[in-house]
Phi, psi and omega in degrees: 000323179293320178296321176302314180298317179296315180301319181289318191256348180243304186288316184299313177301325179293316179298319178296320177295320174297321177295321178296320181294325184270354182283337185081172181300141176142190187297317187290332175298315180294319180297309180301312182292319177298316178297319180297314180296318181295317181292318177300320178296320176297320182293325177296316178296315184295320186263329189247333186256298191294327179301340180245008180274068190287134181235155174258121180252134186242141175226147173238131179237128178260144180208138176278004176263010179247144176256344181206153179298150181215136182248127179246135173242129177249121176248097183256148170054057171301320169031068182244157170242006175207095181289127183202215187294327182293315179296316175303313181298321177299317180292318182294320180293327176295318180289336176293344177277354181055060184287149171272338182212137178238129174244139183241098186277048167084174183062088186254300180235127176234085181234160174298149183313319183292333180262348190300314183303315181295322185284327174297316182296321180293325178291322177300326177295336179272345185303320182300344176297324186275113181222137178208143183303325181266004173102171173245121185240141183230148173232168185277144174244183185298323186267005181265112189282172176306140184086008181305318186299314181288316183295320181276322193233358182297133181077009180249173176284348179287130180262108186261125183255109181276332173242160182298127187226133174242128181230153177264114181264003180103276181294330182216167168259138181241128174244119174260117186267148175290164180305312182296318183294328179296330182260014182262105182285359176245020185295146172247123179236110187300160174296138175240142177293145179082191179287131186240119177252129176237131178225151183206172173288300181279148179271359188298333180296343179289345180281349181272124172290349180278357173273099184268082176220148182285323183227130178243131180233137181211170175229235171079317189281339186059019184067010184095338187067329175235117177237127180256149177301137181067355180246316184089201183291140178282328186208126177240344177058040178211162181271353178290154179305149183301331178298324177277323181295339182287347181106147179120193185259128179235130177281133180246171176296154177071031180058033176261163180222141176246134172239121177251127181269144175283352176087164179270320185257211177201174183296138181247213179064231182265004181282155176289134186267081185211160171223136177227122179059028189206071184296145172299159186206152164257133181256128177243125179242121176261114172269128184229148176294142178297142179304000000 
């Protein structure tokens, strides 16, 4: 995929410009030159602009199980291999929303083994920025290896759930799902009194009617990272429908709702580091009592 990205956005424009130069004056020179410039412009946006064009996306959910408004912020898929100004800005923008609860649906540091320790330490230095009255909760993602909870969050105020955990936070019940449970389309999550929020890295658990929660939050898909007009995401790596995997709010059976975040970061390693038509995002959910 990385080779294909380089071929599309670096080599192809050069070949088109060479074709324009050899075509001689006329229509085809203009066609080749215009195509080369258009593809190069898309490449600049995809690699240099859109991956850091972070946006705040807001949703409002009404429920008769709430007595007072509550604001939840989801910071999914930070997924960085170089913790720096962008990640700090994302945390600070999240706090500017004055959240009552912060959920971190996995995928925190994706770095090569030699660099991982330094990047984990750098991310830990940013954690004090995140504060919320009902706590900051984290679950495991694909790139978080065994021991992730202690390495990333041990000794901090962030509560990392390595196994599925349900807690009573007062205004709501919160279920933080294990990595395996998040990808289980047959998961059973029992009914909880009051408003019930369940979050995980993978969104596949939303396919199960046995998940009895009012609001489900997940990440993992990055919205596909590439979304084309009339096509949508090319790849989401999940069993949920592409309309849900692309990110956003999806109504489920039983008056439930699923929100999939496109994430703050993007795929690292050998993957092409680009976003097209799929900006990174911070998700803000306002829970309000029904009229």
